[in-house]
VEXGU-266579 format. One record per residue: residue in three letters; x, y, z of N, C-alpha, C, CB in turn. Coordinates in steps of 0.02 Angstrom, whole numbers, padded with zeros to 5 digits, always signed. Glycine has a CB too. Example, Ala and Ser with C-alpha at 12.3 -4.5 7.8 and 13.67 -1.06 7.14 Angstrom:
2
ALA+00660-00284+00390+00615-00225+00390+00660-00165+00390+00565-00224+00452/SER+00642-00112+00354+00684-00053+00357+00645+00002+00394+00704-00030+00286/
END
This chain:
319
MET+07705-01559+02391+07739-01514+02424+07803-01508+02374+07752-01536+02499/SER+07841-01449+02370+07898-01466+02318+07945-01454+02362+07906-01424+02248/ALA+08010-01493+02336+08064-01496+02378+08110-01425+02377+08106-01560+02355/PRO+08142-01423+02438+08180-01369+02452+08243-01358+02397+08205-01378+02525/SER+08241-01284+02376+08294-01284+02313+08359-01268+02348+08276-01223+02247/LEU+08414-01288+02315+08487-01283+02332+08498-01202+02325+08539-01333+02277/THR+08479-01179+02266+08502-01115+02272+08448-01065+02294+08533-01097+02210/PRO+08475-01019+02350+08435-00966+02391+08386-00916+02346+08489-00919+02430/SER+08344-00918+02361+08295-00870+02314+08310-00788+02341+08199-00895+02327/LYS+08283-00735+02309+08298-00686+02322+08266-00657+02381+08294-00659+02274/ALA+08216-00665+02417+08196-00670+02483+08232-00707+02534+08139-00692+02482/GLY+08250-00754+02513+08293-00797+02559+08347-00768+02587+08317-00852+02529/ARG+08386-00731+02537+08461-00693+02533+08462-00643+02608+08469-00634+02446/PRO+08517-00647+02634+08529-00598+02689+08528-00521+02672+08598-00613+02719/ARG+08492-00500+02719+08494-00401+02700+08546-00399+02697+08471-00335+02750/HIS+08594-00397+02732+08664-00373+02738+08715-00400+02697+08687-00382+02800/SER+08723-00388+02627+08756-00431+02585+08821-00398+02591+08727-00439+02513/GLN+08871-00442+02560+08945-00416+02562+08968-00343+02525+08987-00475+02528/PRO+08985-00294+02543+09000-00249+02488+09054-00268+02443+09017-00186+02514/PRO+09027-00218+02365+09081-00256+02314+09163-00209+02341+09052-00238+02203/PRO+09197-00256+02331+09252-00243+02325+09303-00166+02318+09251-00278+02284/ALA+09338-00134+02355+09339-00065+02350+09409-00063+02289+09351-00024+02435/GLY+09401+00001+02264+09437+00016+02224+09523+00022+02254+09402+00074+02197/PRO+09583+00036+02200+09643+00053+02218+09627+00115+02270+09689+00069+02153/PRO+09674+00119+02316+09678+00172+02349+09721+00258+02324+09705+00138+02406/SER+09681+00294+02337+09683+00361+02307+09779+00391+02307+09621+00416+02364/PRO+09804+00419+02269+09874+00425+02280+09893+00474+02335+09907+00445+02218/GLY+09830+00533+02356+09854+00580+02399+09832+00536+02465+09820+00659+02387/GLY+09789+00495+02465+09786+00478+02533+09841+00413+02563+09708+00458+02542/SER+09871+00384+02503+09921+00345+02522+09988+00387+02544+09931+00299+02465/PHE+10002+00441+02524+10040+00492+02514+10033+00518+02601+10011+00544+02447/GLY+09980+00535+02613+09979+00570+02680+09993+00528+02733+09916+00601+02696/ARG+09950+00462+02725+09973+00417+02796+10040+00391+02787+09924+00348+02814/SER+10092+00393+02733+10156+00366+02717+10182+00437+02782+10186+00366+02611/LEU+10166+00495+02755+10191+00566+02766+10177+00555+02858+10136+00642+02714/LYS+10132+00521+02880+10119+00530+02947+10160+00485+02976+10049+00523+02966/ARG+10173+00416+02954+10197+00378+02975+10269+00362+03005+10181+00355+02945/ASN+10297+00415+02952+10376+00455+02949+10380+00526+02945+10418+00434+02885/LEU+10354+00556+02995+10352+00610+03009+10407+00629+03043+10302+00621+03033/THR+10443+00574+03101+10501+00596+03134+10559+00601+03089+10515+00553+03188/ALA+10544+00550+03038+10605+00539+02983+10616+00603+02943+10587+00476+02926/HIS+10538+00614+02920+10559+00676+02872+10562+00732+02909+10513+00692+02814/GLY+10535+00752+02976+10588+00797+03004+10662+00817+03015+10578+00794+03041/PHE+10696+00757+03038+10767+00755+03046+10799+00778+02959+10790+00667+03076/LEU+10757+00740+02921+10786+00761+02835+10789+00816+02816+10750+00739+02778/ILE+10717+00839+02833+10716+00913+02809+10757+00975+02865+10628+00931+02802/GLY+10780+00940+02917+10839+00972+02959+10893+00982+02940+10854+00945+03006/ALA+10940+00938+02914+10976+00907+02872+11002+00962+02813+10936+00848+02849/VAL+10938+00955+02789+10942+00976+02713+10949+01055+02726+10867+00951+02660/LEU+10914+01090+02774+10910+01160+02785+10984+01175+02808+10851+01182+02840/CYS+11003+01132+02849+11090+01150+02870+11126+01151+02821+11131+01101+02916/PHE+11127+01093+02765+11166+01081+02704+11165+01159+02657+11128+01009+02659/ALA+11095+01170+02650+11064+01210+02607+11097+01283+02642+10975+01197+02604/PHE+11102+01303+02699+11121+01376+02732+11192+01385+02740+11089+01388+02806/PHE+11216+01303+02764+11288+01333+02763+11343+01292+02725+11313+01341+02837/SER+11316+01283+02671+11361+01231+02620+11340+01258+02546+11337+01136+02630/TRP+11276+01252+02517+11253+01267+02449+11244+01352+02454+11176+01221+02428/TYR+11216+01377+02477+11233+01450+02490+11308+01479+02478+11216+01463+02561/PRO+11321+01465+02529+11408+01489+02524+11423+01488+02453+11469+01431+02564/MET+11416+01431+02426+11434+01415+02378+11406+01459+02307+11422+01350+02386/VAL+11358+01470+02306+11319+01490+02267+11351+01573+02271+11240+01469+02288/ARG+11327+01603+02333+11363+01655+02338+11424+01671+02315+11366+01662+02384/GLU+11474+01627+02320+11555+01643+02299+11545+01649+02230+11617+01580+02317/PHE+11520+01610+02179+11514+01598+02134+11497+01684+02090+11469+01540+02142/PHE+11444+01704+02121+11412+01779+02102+11485+01818+02139+11314+01803+02150/LEU+11507+01817+02184+11567+01869+02227+11619+01866+02178+11602+01841+02312/ALA+11623+01799+02151+11694+01810+02099+11685+01841+02040+11727+01744+02074/PHE+11634+01872+02026+11624+01909+01951+11594+01988+01987+11550+01857+01885/GLN+11599+01998+02048+11582+02068+02073+11629+02096+02121+11515+02070+02105/LYS+11622+02165+02129+11660+02210+02170+11639+02243+02211+11687+02246+02145/THR+11633+02248+02268+11601+02293+02312+11635+02355+02344+11580+02254+02362/ASP+11627+02417+02334+11649+02470+02361+11618+02505+02415+11657+02505+02320/GLN+11622+02521+02448+11569+02560+02501+11492+02527+02502+11559+02648+02476/GLY+11490+02483+02509+11418+02452+02503+11383+02437+02438+11373+02494+02534/GLU+11427+02468+02389+11388+02465+02314+11435+02418+02289+11381+02540+02261/VAL+11385+02356+02245+11386+02315+02223+11407+02326+02136+11330+02291+02247/SER+11453+02308+02101+11449+02312+02037+11482+02261+02015+11468+02368+02012/TRP+11443+02249+01940+11489+02180+01892+11563+02201+01863+11439+02155+01810/VAL+11608+02151+01860+11679+02174+01841+11682+02129+01796+11740+02175+01891/GLY+11643+02075+01782+11666+02010+01753+11719+01962+01756+11668+02018+01707/LEU+11779+01962+01730+11836+01932+01746+11921+01969+01786+11844+01906+01678/ASP+11888+02045+01795+11945+02080+01834+11965+02030+01907+11915+02166+01857/ASN+11922+02025+01925+11956+01987+01992+11982+01936+01983+11918+01970+02045/LEU+12003+01865+01925+12031+01821+01914+12102+01872+01885+11987+01769+01872/ARG+12088+01902+01849+12147+01948+01818+12184+01969+01881+12120+02020+01773/THR+12158+01991+01933+12199+02018+01979+12213+01965+02028+12171+02079+02008/VAL+12203+01903+02046+12234+01835+02075+12276+01828+02038+12198+01773+02082/PHE+12275+01810+01963+12345+01788+01917+12395+01844+01914+12325+01771+01834/ASN+12386+01903+01916+12441+01952+01928+12467+01950+01990+12424+02017+01918/ASP+12441+01920+02046+12483+01920+02101+12541+01888+02106+12454+01902+02146/PRO+12596+01908+02127+12648+01860+02142+12635+01801+02189+12701+01894+02166/ALA+12611+01813+02241+12603+01765+02296+12558+01709+02265+12569+01801+02364/PHE+12523+01726+02217+12493+01666+02198+12491+01614+02175+12473+01667+02183/TRP+12551+01626+02134+12606+01558+02105+12645+01510+02172+12684+01601+02052/GLN+12653+01565+02207+12701+01544+02265+12659+01489+02317+12727+01620+02311/ALA+12568+01512+02313+12539+01483+02354+12523+01429+02315+12492+01517+02385/TRP+12511+01413+02265+12494+01361+02238+12559+01301+02257+12481+01382+02161/ARG+12628+01334+02229+12681+01279+02228+12684+01253+02310+12763+01312+02197/ASN+12672+01302+02367+12667+01280+02434+12626+01218+02455+12643+01332+02467/THR+12547+01236+02426+12496+01191+02425+12519+01124+02395+12439+01220+02390/LEU+12544+01119+02348+12549+01055+02308+12625+01030+02348+12552+01070+02207/LEU+12659+01081+02355+12721+01027+02410+12683+01013+02469+12804+01071+02444/PHE+12646+01043+02503+12614+01017+02562+12563+00953+02552+12577+01075+02592/THR+12548+00962+02490+12505+00882+02493+12549+00839+02456+12420+00877+02451/VAL+12592+00846+02418+12650+00783+02404+12681+00761+02475+12721+00811+02350/LEU+12720+00794+02513+12730+00785+02581+12679+00750+02641+12742+00847+02596/ALA+12599+00781+02625+12566+00757+02672+12546+00672+02647+12504+00810+02683/LEU+12553+00655+02599+12522+00599+02551+12594+00548+02583+12513+00625+02441/VAL+12649+00569+02565+12701+00535+02600+12701+00518+02657+12745+00559+02600/PHE+12698+00568+02720+12683+00543+02775+12616+00523+02808+12708+00576+02804/GLY+12558+00567+02796+12510+00557+02814+12455+00503+02782+12498+00610+02818/PHE+12489+00479+02724+12457+00416+02688+12487+00349+02722+12475+00417+02603/ALA+12536+00349+02711+12599+00309+02733+12585+00275+02786+12658+00346+02747/VAL+12605+00335+02822+12616+00310+02905+12542+00281+02951+12648+00390+02953/PRO+12491+00319+02926+12427+00285+02973+12430+00199+02936+12326+00339+02955/PHE+12434+00205+02879+12437+00129+02852+12476+00091+02878+12453+00119+02791/VAL+12537+00087+02884+12592+00044+02931+12577+00043+03002+12667+00074+02927/VAL+12552+00097+03025+12530+00092+03109+12463+00040+03131+12504+00179+03136/ALA+12419+00043+03068+12365+00000+03071+12387-00074+03048+12308+00029+03026/LEU+12438-00081+03010+12464-00152+03004+12505-00171+03067+12512-00159+02938/VAL+12549-00137+03090+12563-00146+03163+12524-00183+03209+12567-00089+03190/ILE+12472-00139+03219+12425-00142+03268+12370-00212+03259+12387-00069+03264/ASN+12378-00226+03195+12310-00272+03156+12368-00351+03173+12286-00241+03030/GLU+12430-00343+03182+12468-00408+03193+12479-00416+03265+12537-00409+03155/LEU+12489-00361+03312+12470-00373+03382+12429-00430+03413+12440-00323+03398/ARG+12452-00479+03469+12385-00515+03502+12352-00489+03564+12401-00585+03521/HIS+12401-00434+03598+12367-00405+03665+12364-00331+03659+12410-00424+03735/GLY+12331-00298+03680+12319-00220+03688+12310-00190+03636+12368-00184+03714/LYS+12259-00223+03570+12230-00166+03525+12188-00112+03543+12196-00191+03480/GLY+12162-00141+03601+12111-00075+03622+12157-00015+03648+12052-00097+03691/TYR+12207-00021+03685+12248+00036+03712+12274+00079+03662+12302+00012+03750/LEU+12307+00037+03612+12341+00070+03558+12300+00103+03512+12380+00025+03523/ARG+12221+00075+03491+12184+00102+03463+12173+00174+03492+12137+00062+03459/LEU+12155+00180+03555+12153+00220+03575+12199+00275+03580+12137+00203+03607/LEU+12263+00253+03602+12336+00299+03603+12337+00319+03519+12422+00244+03632/VAL+12320+00296+03484+12328+00318+03406+12290+00377+03399+12303+00264+03351/TYR+12216+00373+03403+12153+00414+03398+12171+00468+03442+12083+00375+03419/LEU+12192+00472+03509+12197+00522+03553+12212+00590+03522+12244+00505+03600/PRO+12248+00596+03481+12266+00677+03449+12201+00705+03412+12336+00675+03383/VAL+12173+00650+03374+12109+00690+03356+12056+00715+03386+12082+00665+03322/MET+12061+00686+03445+12020+00708+03499+12041+00774+03533+12018+00656+03547/LEU+12094+00789+03529+12117+00864+03556+12088+00922+03498+12214+00870+03562/PRO+12079+00978+03538+12044+01017+03479+12111+01051+03448+11978+01080+03507/PRO+12120+01077+03383+12174+01078+03329+12220+01114+03358+12158+01106+03261/VAL+12174+01177+03406+12212+01234+03407+12282+01208+03465+12156+01305+03435/ALA+12248+01170+03512+12281+01155+03567+12346+01106+03542+12230+01123+03618/ALA+12330+01060+03490+12371+01021+03456+12429+01054+03427+12337+00991+03410/VAL+12410+01116+03397+12461+01150+03338+12507+01192+03405+12411+01219+03262/LEU+12475+01216+03451+12513+01251+03497+12555+01208+03546+12469+01294+03533/LEU+12537+01137+03554+12594+01091+03581+12664+01075+03530+12556+01018+03597/PHE+12634+01079+03464+12702+01067+03414+12744+01142+03407+12673+01039+03325/LYS+12695+01211+03425+12750+01258+03420+12803+01254+03482+12720+01328+03416/TYR+12770+01232+03546+12813+01239+03575+12865+01179+03581+12788+01261+03622/LEU+12862+01123+03530+12907+01061+03531+12964+01109+03485+12869+00976+03491/TYR+12924+01147+03440+12983+01175+03389+13011+01240+03405+12956+01182+03316/ASP+13008+01258+03473+13044+01325+03473+13123+01326+03498+13002+01372+03521/PRO+13145+01361+03450+13215+01368+03460+13257+01369+03521+13228+01416+03435/GLY+13233+01408+03574+13258+01412+03623+13247+01361+03673+13247+01464+03639/TYR+13191+01347+03692+13180+01290+03751+13147+01241+03720+13137+01310+03817/GLY+13125+01233+03652+13091+01164+03629+13125+01110+03634+13072+01160+03565/LEU+13074+01053+03659+13102+00984+03663+13134+00960+03607+13053+00939+03677/LEU+13130+00958+03539+13158+00943+03496+13232+00947+03499+13133+00970+03456/ASN+13258+01035+03510+13315+01053+03513+13344+01008+03553+13322+01114+03531/GLU+13319+01017+03620+13338+00971+03688+13376+00909+03670+13270+00944+03729/LEU+13323+00863+03629+13330+00805+03616+13403+00801+03554+13255+00779+03593/PHE+13408+00847+03527+13447+00843+03466+13518+00862+03491+13419+00892+03404/GLY+13515+00922+03549+13586+00924+03575+13603+00867+03623+13598+00989+03611/SER+13568+00840+03650+13593+00791+03705+13625+00730+03663+13527+00763+03758/VAL+13611+00718+03591+13644+00666+03564+13690+00700+03514+13595+00613+03534/GLY+13708+00758+03524+13764+00797+03473+13746+00810+03427+13817+00773+03453/LEU+13685+00825+03414+13658+00858+03345+13653+00926+03348+13589+00835+03324/PRO+13670+00971+03273+13630+01044+03285+13588+01064+03312+13609+01068+03252/GLU+13567+01109+03338+13494+01135+03340+13473+01173+03271+13485+01189+03406/GLN+13393+01163+03267+13377+01167+03209+13323+01231+03211+13354+01098+03184/GLN+13316+01280+03155+13258+01328+03166+13208+01305+03144+13261+01389+03142/TRP+13165+01246+03156+13112+01220+03139+13064+01262+03084+13082+01206+03200/LEU+13019+01324+03114+12983+01354+03080+12998+01412+03059+12937+01355+03102/GLN+13067+01439+03081+13097+01491+03050+13140+01490+02981+13132+01512+03097/ASP+13150+01436+02980+13200+01402+02929+13150+01395+02866+13235+01320+02959/PRO+13167+01428+02799+13127+01426+02745+13123+01333+02698+13164+01494+02696/ASP+13177+01308+02725+13184+01242+02718+13141+01193+02754+13242+01229+02732/LEU+13146+01204+02804+13124+01157+02857+13044+01184+02886+13187+01156+02922/SER+13024+01252+02873+12946+01252+02895+12890+01229+02876+12926+01297+02898/MET+12886+01211+02803+12848+01178+02774+12843+01094+02805+12870+01189+02707/LEU+12902+01073+02804+12911+00995+02823+12887+00983+02903+12998+00970+02813/SER+12899+01032+02947+12868+01052+03027+12817+01043+03013+12872+01121+03066/VAL+12777+01090+02973+12687+01092+02970+12667+01024+02942+12650+01159+02911/VAL+12692+00985+02897+12668+00928+02895+12667+00871+02931+12681+00916+02859/ILE+12742+00878+02968+12741+00840+03026+12692+00821+03081+12778+00861+03052/ALA+12665+00899+03101+12620+00924+03146+12553+00909+03124+12630+00993+03156/SER+12535+00899+03056+12471+00891+03034+12470+00809+03035+12456+00930+02960/THR+12515+00781+03011+12511+00706+03022+12489+00674+03081+12568+00681+03016/TRP+12527+00689+03140+12517+00685+03200+12433+00698+03222+12567+00733+03228/MET+12417+00761+03210+12359+00771+03221+12305+00727+03187+12353+00831+03210/ASN+12315+00708+03135+12259+00692+03092+12255+00602+03061+12269+00748+03027/MET+12316+00570+03089+12321+00514+03069+12273+00462+03112+12390+00502+03069/GLY+12242+00482+03170+12214+00419+03195+12142+00399+03161+12206+00427+03274/GLY+12116+00427+03134+12072+00413+03110+12081+00384+03050+12040+00454+03113/ALA+12125+00388+03007+12136+00348+02962+12174+00285+02977+12161+00381+02919/ALA+12207+00286+03021+12222+00212+03046+12169+00171+03078+12276+00213+03098/LEU+12125+00187+03097+12055+00146+03136+12023+00141+03047+11989+00213+03218/ILE+12018+00164+03016+11997+00156+02949+12023+00084+02922+12026+00218+02905/TYR+12080+00121+02917+12135+00037+02886+12139-00009+02921+12215+00038+02877/LEU+12129-00003+02988+12121-00060+03042+12063-00100+03021+12108-00031+03120/ALA+12009-00072+03015+11937-00097+03009+11926-00135+02943+11884-00035+03013/ALA+11962-00105+02891+11983-00142+02824+12020-00213+02834+12036-00094+02782/LEU+12087-00182+02867+12130-00255+02869+12109-00334+02913+12200-00231+02903/GLN+12055-00281+02947+12022-00352+02992+11960-00383+02966+12000-00334+03073/GLY+11948-00361+02888+11890-00387+02867+11918-00446+02803+11838-00321+02841/ILE+11992-00444+02805+12028-00474+02742+12021-00545+02788+12119-00439+02713/PRO+11996-00588+02736+11992-00682+02753+12065-00716+02774+11967-00732+02671/GLY+12069-00741+02826+12131-00749+02849+12165-00813+02805+12127-00760+02928/GLU+12118-00846+02771+12133-00911+02732+12189-00864+02669+12043-00958+02694/LEU+12169-00826+02643+12218-00771+02590+12292-00786+02608+12203-00676+02606/TYR+12298-00770+02682+12366-00760+02717+12399-00824+02718+12362-00732+02790/GLU+12355-00865+02733+12373-00945+02754+12402-00978+02674+12286-00997+02788/ALA+12365-00963+02626+12379-00989+02557+12439-00947+02534+12314-00983+02505/ALA+12447-00892+02540+12517-00839+02524+12575-00877+02568+12506-00742+02558/GLU+12570-00891+02636+12607-00933+02673+12635-01005+02639+12564-00945+02730/LEU+12594-01034+02611+12614-01114+02582+12642-01084+02528+12550-01180+02562/ASP+12620-01045+02491+12663-01026+02424+12736-01003+02438+12627-00964+02381/GLY+12757-00978+02503+12829-00974+02514+12820-00890+02528+12885-01005+02441/ALA+12769-00845+02518+12779-00789+02531+12791-00761+02607+12733-00766+02502/GLY+12844-00706+02604+12872-00669+02660+12807-00611+02665+12959-00635+02642/LEU+12839-00565+02718+12787-00512+02756+12785-00459+02707+12812-00479+02837/LEU+12831-00450+02661+12816-00397+02608+12776-00426+02554+12881-00366+02577/ARG+12782-00482+02530+12755-00516+02480+12685-00505+02492+12776-00587+02475/LYS+12667-00526+02565+12583-00561+02586+12547-00465+02593+12580-00630+02702/ILE+12584-00419+02599+12558-00357+02606+12564-00323+02532+12595-00318+02666/TRP+12607-00345+02490+12594-00328+02417+12537-00360+02371+12653-00342+02384/HIS+12540-00426+02389+12483-00467+02346+12427-00493+02371+12505-00521+02317/VAL+12397-00478+02445+12358-00488+02479+12326-00420+02509+12383-00530+02517/THR+12359-00409+02561+12348-00344+02605+12318-00296+02546+12427-00310+02644/ILE+12364-00265+02503+12353-00201+02478+12290-00205+02412+12431-00172+02452/PRO+12284-00278+02385+12232-00278+02339+12152-00293+02382+12254-00340+02281/GLN+12164-00315+02434+12103-00325+02463+12078-00252+02496+12111-00385+02516/THR+12129-00219+02509+12094-00149+02539+12119-00097+02496+12114-00129+02622/ARG+12100-00102+02438+12125-00059+02373+12069-00006+02365+12134-00107+02298/LEU+12007-00021+02380+11948+00021+02377+11965+00071+02438+11874-00022+02386/ILE+11965+00048+02500+11983+00096+02557+12025+00143+02534+12014+00065+02616/LEU+12085+00107+02510+12151+00163+02505+12135+00212+02453+12228+00128+02483/SER+12099+00184+02402+12080+00251+02357+12044+00299+02369+12053+00243+02307/LEU+11979+00282+02419+11945+00331+02454+11980+00386+02494+11906+00300+02494/MET+12027+00346+02531+12065+00385+02588+12107+00434+02543+12117+00333+02642/LEU+12139+00409+02496+12177+00458+02453+12154+00502+02431+12201+00441+02407/LEU+12103+00496+02397+12048+00552+02352+12031+00593+02422+11958+00507+02305/MET+12011+00587+02482+11993+00617+02523+12052+00652+02556+11956+00580+02558/GLN+12126+00634+02556+12174+00660+02604+12198+00714+02554+12234+00605+02635/ILE+12191+00699+02487+12208+00758+02436+12152+00811+02441+12212+00731+02355/ILE+12097+00827+02446+12055+00861+02441+12073+00906+02514+11990+00822+02428/ALA+12072+00858+02572+12087+00890+02621+12155+00936+02645+12075+00849+02655/THR+12206+00893+02607+12268+00948+02614+12282+01015+02571+12328+00912+02603/MET+12247+01006+02510+12227+01074+02471+12197+01112+02500+12192+01071+02419/GLN+12155+01102+02565+12138+01163+02602+12167+01166+02672+12064+01170+02606/VAL+12223+01155+02666+12249+01167+02740+12258+01234+02762+12314+01137+02750/PHE+12250+01251+02832+12248+01323+02838+12279+01318+02905+12174+01362+02832/VAL+12237+01302+02946+12251+01300+03027+12328+01287+03053+12204+01239+03059/GLU+12361+01244+03011+12416+01210+03057+12470+01275+03030+12442+01111+03034/PRO+12474+01312+02962+12544+01361+02947+12497+01413+02970+12587+01371+02856/PHE+12443+01428+02985+12429+01497+03019+12434+01496+03102+12351+01522+02997/LEU+12443+01451+03125+12446+01451+03206+12522+01432+03208+12389+01388+03251/LEU+12576+01385+03168+12633+01387+03173+12683+01437+03152+12641+01343+03156/THR+12673+01460+03102+12708+01514+03061+12673+01576+03062+12716+01496+02990/GLY+12629+01578+03080+12576+01659+03076+12540+01660+02992+12645+01754+03087/GLY+12554+01601+02939+12518+01604+02903+12566+01601+02838+12476+01655+02919/ALA+12602+01653+02809+12656+01656+02762+12718+01619+02780+12672+01722+02751/GLY+12738+01608+02836+12807+01593+02872+12864+01635+02816+12823+01493+02880/PRO+12922+01603+02826+12975+01641+02843+13001+01638+02762+13027+01609+02909/GLU+12989+01698+02722+12992+01697+02637+12931+01684+02618+13038+01642+02599/GLY+12883+01672+02638+12835+01655+02618+12812+01577+02601+12834+01691+02577/SER+12862+01544+02636+12854+01474+02617+12804+01413+02638+12907+01454+02629/THR+12773+01443+02686+12712+01418+02713+12636+01448+02694+12722+01426+02781/THR+12641+01495+02625+12582+01521+02597+12530+01478+02569+12599+01561+02551/THR+12472+01450+02593+12445+01410+02555+12381+01444+02519+12433+01351+02593/VAL+12352+01413+02469+12300+01461+02436+12236+01469+02482+12276+01432+02362/VAL+12232+01437+02535+12185+01456+02577+12199+01517+02630+12169+01398+02609/TYR+12254+01527+02654+12296+01566+02680+12271+01629+02632+12375+01540+02679/LEU+12305+01624+02560+12300+01668+02518+12207+01710+02527+12322+01624+02446/ILE+12176+01667+02526+12098+01682+02519+12079+01721+02571+12053+01622+02519/TYR+12120+01689+02644+12088+01726+02703+12100+01806+02686+12125+01701+02780/GLN+12194+01817+02655+12218+01861+02661+12178+01928+02620+12279+01842+02646/TYR+12160+01894+02561+12117+01945+02530+12040+01963+02562+12109+01921+02460/ALA+12021+01908+02577+11955+01935+02588+11968+01985+02675+11888+01854+02591/PHE+12012+01963+02725+12008+01995+02796+12059+02045+02806+12015+01943+02853/ASN+12112+02042+02762+12171+02089+02784+12160+02153+02717+12264+02037+02781/PHE+12149+02122+02654+12143+02185+02602+12061+02181+02579+12202+02176+02525/ASN+12022+02163+02613+11955+02176+02613+11930+02173+02538+11943+02244+02647/ASP+11942+02131+02495+11936+02123+02428+11905+02060+02420+11997+02128+02394/TYR+11839+02049+02430+11803+01983+02435+11788+01966+02362+11734+01987+02482/GLY+11797+01993+02307+11800+01964+02248+11853+01932+02223+11785+02001+02212/ALA+11908+01964+02235+11957+01907+02225+11975+01843+02279+12017+01943+02215/ALA+11946+01848+02343+11949+01798+02383+11906+01749+02340+11928+01815+02456/ALA+11854+01763+02316+11806+01744+02296+11828+01695+02230+11763+01800+02288/ALA+11857+01745+02188+11875+01725+02127+11921+01659+02146+11913+01786+02085/LEU+11982+01670+02199+12019+01616+02211+11996+01555+02237+12059+01633+02244/GLY+11942+01573+02285+11908+01497+02314+11869+01467+02254+11846+01507+02385/LEU+11846+01506+02200+11814+01469+02136+11858+01440+02104+11779+01510+02086/LEU+11925+01455+02103+11972+01404+02071+11990+01359+02099+12021+01420+02051/LEU+11994+01347+02154+12032+01294+02211+11954+01245+02203+12059+01338+02318/LEU+11882+01263+02215+11837+01219+02205+11828+01183+02146+11790+01244+02218/VAL+11837+01233+02092+11851+01190+02027+11885+01133+02006+11873+01218+01992/LEU+11960+01146+02030+12008+01101+02027+11993+01036+02064+12066+01131+02049/LEU+11970+01042+02137+11952+01005+02176+11898+00948+02154+11935+01045+02220/ALA+11846+00997+02109+11776+00948+02095+11818+00908+02029+11682+01003+02066/GLY+11849+00957+01974+11857+00895+01933+11904+00836+01939+11869+00915+01880/PHE+11963+00857+01996+11998+00793+02019+11940+00760+02045+12061+00800+02075/SER+11895+00760+02088+11836+00719+02098+11809+00669+02055+11792+00754+02106/ALA+11795+00724+02004+11755+00684+01943+11797+00641+01895+11718+00736+01895/ALA+11873+00667+01900+11916+00616+01869+11925+00549+01904+11980+00644+01860/TYR+11931+00564+01967+11939+00494+01997+11875+00427+02011+11965+00515+02065/VAL+11816+00477+02014+11765+00449+01999+11755+00402+01928+11727+00499+02006/LYS+11776+00424+01866+11772+00409+01823+11833+00340+01806+11769+00468+01794/LEU+11878+00357+01826+11926+00298+01840+11913+00235+01869+11970+00317+01876/SER+11874+00256+01922+11854+00205+01981+11798+00150+01941+11811+00253+02056/ARG+11746+00184+01917+11709+00161+01868+11734+00123+01813+11681+00207+01848/ALA+11791+00136+01780+11818+00110+01730+11861+00050+01757+11853+00161+01693/GLU+11879+00041+01814+11903-00006+01851+11860-00067+01859+11918+00021+01908/ASP+11814-00034+01884+11754-00101+01917+11726-00124+01849+11673-00068+01978/GLU+11717-00094+01782+11687-00130+01743+11743-00170+01684+11635-00082+01714/
END
């Protein structure tokens, strides 16, 4: 009788052997399973893309074509650069650009510096920060029309609160919105009050992320308040400050609501006519959509060029 073998024979093997290892999954099947798993996320993404495409990208493409077209009684014809010539030959064109640049500069002096100072003050307080944050952000929650009408009441030359305050301390009353020298400044003050809450909270969040050891080291070196702000606070918040500067320039170059509601758009002697208000006039007062699109295209190119230059400089600094 022979000894049992350690190697199983073919007859002794189990009938159901282990199947060979499967190959790599097909790309189509993997994509399908992934699509099913993320169907909800893809649905939200498609909705956002459609909204951007319909409300942002399509108007920009349409504006580009309108800038080189003329519409007369429903008939569209290509006119080349005639719309740009019409815009450049309009005396209001250069005045609108001057007013827009003036508004941007004044808005940067007030609207960029004031929220940062407010954030510094709130950050140094020990109690009541939550209430102050709410108080600062409250104007942002108001509808823009309501906030502007509030300032229109304050600026009223007859019963306005500002002139009553000036009269109570012996100062002469001012024609805030009727004086060409004060109208733009009045618009800037209203715009700063309306929009500074969001910027102040962003600055405050950036300030609270600065390590306290840096301030302690500055105090050991004998640094005062201004030196700590200059050598610690500003360098640590440089990225946020740069980003907010870019966003504010882009926003102020497109100002429309404040001058339109406070001064009727043009203001006394055209002192508050901005580029966007001139676009509004071309489109809805003169029914010249080609000129309006041409002026809007110029503004788009300017802001896009500024943004590209800023991004390039930021990358060069980081390198």
